[in-house]
N, C-alpha and C positions, 0 to 999 in steps of 0.2 A: 627869339627861341622860347623865352618864357611864355609869351603870348600863345605861341603854337602849342605848348604843353597844356596851357589852360584850355585851349580850343579842343584838344583831345579829350580832356575831362568832360567838357561840355557835350561832345559827341556821345560819349559814354552815357551821360545823364539823359540825353534825348531818347535813349533806348531803355531807360529805367522802368521797371514794372510799377514803381511808386508814382501814382498820378501827380502828387504834389511836386516831387522832384522834376518830373517830366515837363509839367506845365511851367514851372519856374525857368527851366532850361530853354523851353521854346520861346519864352519872352526875352531871355538874354540873347538867344540866337537871332530873333527878329530885330533886335536893337543894333546888331553889328552892321556897319555900312556894307553895301553890296560888293564894292571892289575888294574890300578886305576879305569878305566871305570867299570870293573866287580864289584868292591867294591861299588862304588857310585850307580850304577844301582840296585844292589841287595838291598842296603839300602833303595832306593827310593821305590822299589816294596814292601818291608816289612814294610814301615812306615805307621802305623795305622792312623796317622793324615793327611797323604797326600791326595790330591784330586784324584778322580778316573781317571781323564784325564791324570794327570802327572804319576800316577802309571802304567796306561795302556801304555803310551809312553815308560816308563822305561822298562817294560816287553818286548815290541816289540823290542827295541834296544838291550836288553840283548840276546834275542833269535837270532837276526841277527848277533850279535858279535860272539856268539858261532858257528853259522852256517858258517860264512865267514872267521873267523880268529882264529879258535880253536887252531891250531897247533902253531900259533905265541904267543898266550896268555896263555892258560890253563897250559901247562907243566911248564911254568915259575912261576906259583903261588906256594907258599910254600905248603907243605902237609897239614898244619893246615888250610890254606885258602881254599884249595880244599875240605877238609872235611866240612868246614864251609859252602861253597857254596851248597854242597849236602844237608846238614842238614837244612839249611835255606829254601831251595826250598821245601823240604818235609813238613817242619813246616808250610810254607805259604799255601800249598795246604790244609792242615788240619784246618787252622785257618782263612783263608781269607773269609770275609763275602760276598764280591761281586762275583757273579757267573762269570761275564765277566773277572775280573782279575784272578780268580782261573783258568779259562780255559787257559788264556795266560801263567800262571805259569806252567801249565801242558805242554804247548808247549815248554817252556824252558827246563823242565825236560826231555821231549822226545828228544830234540835236544842234550842235554848234554849226555844222555844215548847213542844216536846214535854214538857220537864221542868216547864214553868210551867202545864200543865193539871192542876189539883189533883184529889184523889180525888173531889171533888164535880162534876168536869167543868167547872169554871169556869176559863176562860183568863185568867191574871193578866197578860196582855200585850195589852190591848185596842187599843193603838196599832198593833200589828202587823196586827190584823184590819182596822182602818181603812185601813192602808197597802195591804193586799191589794185591798180594794174600789176604792180610788182608782187603784191601779196598773193593774188589769185593764181599766179604762176609759180609761186614759191614751193619748194620741197617741204617746207614746214607746214604741217597740217593745221596747226593753231593759227597761223597767219592766213591761210585760205579761209578758215572758219571766220576769222575776224572780218576779212574783206566782205564775205557774203552776209555776215550779220549787219554790217553797216549799210550795205546796199538794200537788204531786206527792210531795215528800219527806215531808210530814206531813199526810196527808189528814184526820186527826182534829183538826185545828187549831181547829175551831169548838166543840169540846167539847160542853157541854150546850146550846149554842145551835144545834146542827146542824139540828135539825128546823125551827127558826124560819127558818133561812136556806136551807132546801132548794131553794126555787124560784130563789133568787139564785144558788146554786151551779150549778144546772142551766143557768140562762140564761148564766152566765159560761162554762161549758164549751162549750155549743152555739155561742155567739157566737165563741169563739176557734177552734173546729174549723172554722168557716166563713170564717176570715180568708184570703181568696183571695190576698192580696198577700204574705203571710208564711208560707211553708211551715214554718219552724221553730216558729211559734206553733201551727200546726195539729198538728204532731208532739207538742209539749209538752202541748197540751190533751188529746190522745188518751191520752198516757201518764198525765196527771193523772186523767182520767176512769177509766182502768183501775185506777189506784192507789186511787181512792175506792171503786170497786166491790169491790176485794179487801179493803179495810179494813172493809167492811160485808157480808162474805160471808154472815153468818147472818141478815141483815135482809131477809127475803123481800119485804115491801112496798116497801122502798127499791130493791131490784134491779128490781122490776117497774116502778117509777116512772121508773127511769133506763134502761129497756130500749130506749127510742127513741134513745139515744145510740149504740147499737151499730153501726148502719149507717155513721155518721160515723167511728167508730173503725176499722171494716173498710176504709173508703175510704182512711184515713190509713195503715193497714198496707200497703195496696197501693202507694200513692204513695211512702212512705218507703223501701220495699224497693228501688225503682228509683232512689232517691237514695243507695244504699249505706248505708242506716241500718236496722238490724234491731231497734232498741230497742222499737218499738211491737209488732212481731211477737212479741218476747219477752214483752211484757205480755199478749198474747193467749194465749200458751202458759200463763202463770200463771193467767189466768182459767179456762182449760180444766181446769187442775189443781185450783184452789182453789174457784172459784165457777162450775162448769159450768152450773148452773141459769140463770145470767144469759144464756147463749147460746141457750137453748131457743127463744125467739120468732124468732130469726134463724139457727137452726142450719143450715138449707139453704145460706144465703148464706155462713156461716162456713166450711162444708165445701167449697163450690165455690171460694172464694177460696184456701183452703189447698191444694186440689188443683191449682189453676192455678199458684200460686207454686212448688209442689213440682216441677211438670212443666217449668218454664221454665229451660232450661239457660243462659240469659243471666245468671241470678242466680248468686251464688257458692254453693258447697256448703253453707256454714253456713246461709244463708237458706233454701235448699231443704229442708235437714234440719229447721229450725225449723218450717217450714210443715207438713211431715209430722208433726212432733211434736204439733201441735194435734190432728190426727185420732187419732193413737195414744194421746195422753193421754186424750182423750174416751172411747176404748174401755175405758180403765181406770177413769175417774171417773164416767162416765155411759153405761154400756153399754146400758142400757134405751133411752135417748134415741137412741143411735146405731143401734140395731137397726132403727129405723123409717126409716133412710136407707141401707139396705144397697147401693143402686145406686151411691152415691158411694163408699162404702167399697170396693166391688168395683173401682171405677176407680183407687183408691189402690194396690191390690195390684201392678199392673204397674209403678207408679212405684218401689215398694220393690225389686222384682226388677231394674228397670233400674239402680238405684243399686248393687245387688249385683254387677252386671256391670262396674261402673266399677273395673277392676283394671289395674295397670300390668304390662307385661312386665318380667321381671327375670331376667336370665341366671343370676345367682348364687343365686337363691332356694333351689333344691334343695340347695345345698351349705352354706347358712348354719349356723354352729355356735352362734351366740348368738341366741336367740329374743328379739325385741323385744316389748314390751307391745303389745297391739292398739292401732292408731291409731284412737281413738274419733272423731276428726274426719273419718275417711275415709267416703266414701259407702257403700262395701261393708259396713263394720261397722255404720253407722247403719241401712242398709236391712235387714240381717239382724236387728238388735235390734228394729226396728219390727215386722217380721213375727212374731217371737217374741211380742212384747207384745200385738199385736192379736189373735193366735190365742188367747192366754191370756185377753184381755179379753172377746172376743166369743164364743169357743168354736168348736169344730171344726164344729159343725152349719152355722154360717154361713160360716166361713173356708175349710174344705177344698174345698167346691165352687167357691169363687172362684179357688182357686189351683192345683187339681190339674192342669187342662189346660195351664196356663202352664208348670208344672214339666216335664210330659211333653214339651212342645214344646222347651223349653230343653235337655233332656237329649239331644235328637236333633240339636242344632245343631253344625255342623262347627267352630265357634269354641270353643276350650277354655273361654273365660271364661263362656260361657252354660252349659256343662255343669257347671262349677265352681259357678256361682251356683245352678243347679237343685238340686244335691246339698246345698249349704249351706242352701238354703231348706227342704229336707226335714228337715235337722237342727233348724232353728229352730222348726218348727211342731209337732214331736212332742209337747211338753208340753200345748199348748193344744188340739190336735186328737186327743188320746190315744184317746178312745173310737172315733172315726170311722176313724182310721188302723189301729187294732188289728184292725178287721174285714177290712182288705185288706192286712194286714202281710206275708203270704206273697208276694203280688204285688210289694210294695215292696222287700222284702229281696232277692228274686231279681234284680230290676232293678238295685238298688244294687250288688250284688256283682259284676255285670258290669264296673263302672267301676273295680274294683280292678286291672283289666288295661288300663285306658285308656292310649293312647299318651302323654298329657301328665301329667307328675308332679304338677302341682297338682290335676288332676282325681282322680288316685289318692289324693292327700292328702284331698280333700273326701269321697271315698267312705269312707275310714277315719273321718273326722269323723262322717259320718252313721251308720256302724255303731256307733261309740263312744257317740254320743248316744242312738241307739235302744236300745242295751244298757242304758242307764240309765233312759230314759223308759218302756220296756216290760218291765222286769225283773219277775219271772223268766220270764214267758211267752216273751220273745225267746230267752232261753238254752235253755229247754226245747224249743222248736220248731226252732231253727236252729243248734244247737251244732255240728253236723257241718260244714255249709257255711261258717259264720262263722270257726271256728277255722282251718280249712284255708286260707281266703282271707287271713286276717290273717297266718298264718305265712309264706305265700308272699310277701305284700307286704313282710314284714319282711326278706326276703332281697335286697331291692332295694339292693345295695351302692353303686350309682352315685348314689343320691339319698337321702342320710342323713336329710333332713327328712321324707321319706315313710316311711322305716324307723321313725323315732322316733314318728311319728303312728300307725303301725300298732301299735307297742308300747303306746302310750297307749290305743288302742282296746281292745287285749287286756286292759289293766288294768280298764277299765270293764266288760268282759265277765265277767272272772273274779270281780270284786268281788261281783257279785250272782248268781253261778252256784252252784246247789246242788252240794254236794260230790260227790254220787253221779254227777252228770253229767260233772264235770270229771275224775274219777279215770281213766276209760278213755283219756283223751287225755294223761295225765300224762307218760308216757314220751316221746311225740312233742314235747310242749310243752317239757319239760326239755331234750331234746337240741337243739332249735332255739335255745332261749334260751342254752344253754351255748356253742354254736358262735358265736353272735353276740357274746356277752359276751367270749369269748377274742379274737375278731377285733378288737373295739372297744377292748379293753384294749391290744392291740398298737398300734392306731391312736393311742390316747392317748399312749403312750410315744413313738411315732415322729413324729406330727404335732401332738399336743396337742389333737385334736378329742375332744369329750366328749358331744355332744348325745344321740346314740343310746344311749350307755352309761348316761347318767342315766335314760333311760326304761326301758331293759332291766332295770336293777337294781330299779326299782320294779315291773316286770312279774314278776320272780322273787319279790319280796316278796308280791305279790298272789296268785300261784299257791300259794306256801307257806301263806299265810294261809287260803286256801280248802281246800287239801288236808290240812292239819293233819298227823296222824301218818303219813299216806301219803307225806309228803315225806321221811321218814327215810332211805330208800335213796339219795336224791340229795344229802343234806346234805354229804357229803365232796367232791362234785363242785364245789360252789360256795364253801364256806366259806374255803378258802385264798385264792382270788382276792379275795373280799370283804374279808378282813382286810388283804390287800396294798394294796387301794385306800385303806382308812382310814389305814393306816400311812404311805402315800407321797403321797396327794393333798392336800398341805398348802398349795399355792399359793392365793392369793386367788380366782383365776378357777375353781378346782375345789371351792370350798366347798359349792356346791349338790350336786355329785356326792358329796362326802364325807358330807354330811348325809343324803342318800337312802340311801347305803350303810350308814350307822349304823342307819337305820330298818330296812333290809332284814335286817341281821344279827339285830337284836332280834326282828323278826317271825318269822324262821326259827327262832330259839331258842324262841320261844313256841309255834310250830307243832309242832316235833319233841319238845318236852318236856325236862325237866331232865336225865334220864338220858343222852340223846344229846348234849345241849348242854354238859354239865358239863366234859368234858375241855378244851373251848375257852373256857369261861366266864371263867376266870382271865385268860387272854390278852386276851380281849375287854374285860374290866373294866379292865385296865391301859391299853388303847388309849383307852377312854372317859375314864378318869381323867386321862390326859395332856391330852385335849381340855378336860376340866373344869378342869384346873389353869390352862389358858390362857383360861378363860372370860372373865375380866375384860378381856382384850385384844380380845375379839370386838366388832365394831361392832354397834350396836343393830339394824341391819337384816340381820345375818348370818343366812342361812337355816339354818345349823347349829344355832342356839339351840333352835328348836322341835323339831327332830329329836332333839337331845340330851335335852331334857327328857322327851319321850315315850319315848325309848329307855331312860332310867333307870327309868321306871315299869314298862316291860315286864320289864326285868332284875329288878326287885323282885318281880314276879309269878312269874317263873321260879325265882328263888333263895329266895323266901319269907324265913324268919327270918334266913338267912345274909346277906341284903342289909343288915341293920341296921348292920354294921361300916362300910358306905360312907356312912351318913347324914351324918356330920360333913363329908364332902367335898361331897356333892350339895346339902345343904340351903341353904348360903350363896347359890349362884347361883340356886337355885330361888326362894328368898324375894326375892332382888333382882328377878327377873323378875316375880314375882307382885305386887311393890310398884310397878311402873311407874305413873307418874301421867300420864294422857293430857294432851296440850297442847290447851287449849281457848281459844276467843276469841269475844267478841260483836262482830260486825262489821256495819257498815252497807254499803250498796250500793257505795260508792266504795272502801272498804277491800277488799271482795271482788274488785273488778276487779284489784287488785294481787296478790291471794293465790290466786285460784281456779286458776291454772295450776300452783300449787305442788303437787308430788306429795304424796299422803297426806292431803290435807284433804277432809273431807266436810261438807256444809252442810245445815242444817235451817232453812227459812224461818220466821221468827217474825212476819212481817207488819211494816207500818210501815217498810219499807225496811231491816229488820234481819234478820240471820241468825246462827244459832249454829253455829260451826265447831268441829270436833273433828279432831285429827290422829290418824288411825287406826293409823299405824305403831306397832307394839309391842303393840297391844291383843290381837291374836290370840295372841301369845306369853304375854301376861298371863293370858288365859283358859285356855290350855293349862296354864300353871304352876299355877293355882288348882285345876284338875281333877286334876293329878298329885299335889298335896298331899293331896287327898281319897283318891287311890289308895293312897298310902303309909300313911295312917291305917287304911284298910280292910285292907290286906295285913298290916301289921306289928303292928296292934292295940297291946298294951301296950309293944311295942318302940319305938313312936313317942311314948310319953308325955312325954318330956322336951322335945319340940318343940310340945306341944299349946298351951301358953299363947301363944307368939308367933304360931302359926298362927291361933288364934282371934282375937287382937288384929287381925291383918291381914284376916281374912275377914269378920268380923261387919259392919264398916262397908260392905263391898262388897255386902251384901244390899240396900242402897238406894243408888241412883246419885246422888251429889252432884257438882254442878259446883263446882269450887273457886275460890279467889281472888275471892270476892264477885262473880263474873261473873253468876251467876244465883242466886237463892235456892234452897234445897234443893227438889227436886221429883223426881217419878218420871219417868224418861226416856221420851220418845216415840220415841227413836232406835230403828232396827231392832234386834231382838234377835238373839242369836247364831243363825245359820242351823242350827248343829248341834243335833240333838235332845238336850236335857239328860239324857234317860234312856238315851241310847245307850251302848254299851260304851266306856269311856274308853280302851281299848287299840285301838280301831279305827284303822287307819292314816290319817294325814292326807294322802291322796293328793294330790299336787301336779300336777293334770292340766290339760289344755288345753281342756277342755270347759266 
């Protein structure tokens, strides 16, 4: 009893706002043997006198324990204890007064049951199955809720008996979805039905057998949205993503409902975006199915464009010096993304005729928001409508360039965006056909001193243009480009000193790097114009808020060095190396997300390529930080739906759905740097050959295990990852600049 009281105190301390107390409590909790934890946690959950907060904490910890350490703990319990755990959980579901705690106990029961379905598919907890059948037919609404919640959480609960109980399962779901008196039962039943469909996505006969449940699910989607509950709509998005075939018999109704919800401005933005997501996801997962319903798809296009017009007036916008990440919850970003994806999913043959006239009308609207949205829409569809737009590219480009002189700065910004995107999507045709008009328009827009944000975006568009521009086309413009870039750089360097503003300078430095990278030896006459200022920035831009500028400048110097060659760069090489070495010395003080890291690592590799064998003397300094970065271990976690609710807002996490209410999460921060570091190690070996030999053994030890992706800490058994591969082409030149663009 005394130990149990101490355990209650511990649970309270685990929730303490004091970091020190919480950390100490976590260490104490981790030290308790697993079997003891089960006993203490179960007692805490069942304690009628306990506070809701402590009982909730105990329930969450018990579910996690069964999820992460079942094999280490449960088989070691005595048979009596195992029976007691099952009995106590069922008793708690039936007697617990708090709906919140009862739901958490259902989660524990579902987790235990998931682990008690053996390899043979036999559920070793038959009492739970009986409880489900009894509860779903009970007059007690809370018991019906509990049964549905468990089934939703673990739809594979019937194991090898599923086929035998198929009609019973179907009848149960239909009956609950028709419960007119209890909307929460209808909602749970629809979610449970969707969960069951998703867990049987590959079973075509089953999907067919359950297809007559879909009209009921759609009805609940509609009802629940107007009750401010989007959980069933999210389930519909999952079905569209994972089991689109299930929707085929009722595809028209599914699309009509999605369109209606998306168009209803009485719903909140997230609900409208989720409804649109159903249509967009189907364009990616079931394009052939959707192409038979182009009339409805055509009706969804104005909805996407209407979302893109949903912008706020912001007096400070043009002067902002800190660019925030895109607000992916905003209608404008969601609409643009949807347009991009649907164009890629269904192709330009279908999508361009649907959208062309809408865009032309928007571009003639006196309201800047419509002109802005029209130009952003053009940017978005370029990839998907490539072939069809290429045929009318002259007409499009002439029209877009007019908006570089639009009276509203955000429209001029959108025009730059469209040019930059087209320069990438239609390269090198775009550069060959329109170099004269485009370079002239961008240089003119870059002179917009009163709107730094527009200036910066014009510079970014120029980067996209020059990156894919054939050298022979760029050289005739080199004098003009260099003069413009130099004037702007000098002016912005003064602004940095006087006002601390840096946005335009960050982009212009990268524009200079891009021009030099394309011009190569033709940049030699302009080397002395830029190098003193660039070295000055690296030397003096040491404040935290200038670290991106400093990183980009380091990149620029190394790319200019590579472009002009060893002979021209050599007089400065020693001074540049000393500047880089100073940063390298402070490497351990840099935060993990410091943007300078990836720029530094790439710059060292370029310096190695420029200096050749002479670079070998610097290896003892650069290899330590490089190996440290290449050795980063990504943070991973196996999470269930409830854990994800707490973590999905956390920056840097991406999730892969594993089914059965579970997802694999990986924190992607640091992975790009890790990939760059690995690439650079290969570069050193390639450039220095025998000069790299003393590092060969430690590099091989690091690299060989990375040839196969293992998730560590026993979270998942070794497997080949299905996560998206590196978007960079592995065969590309490792010295290609990692342009940090806005497109």
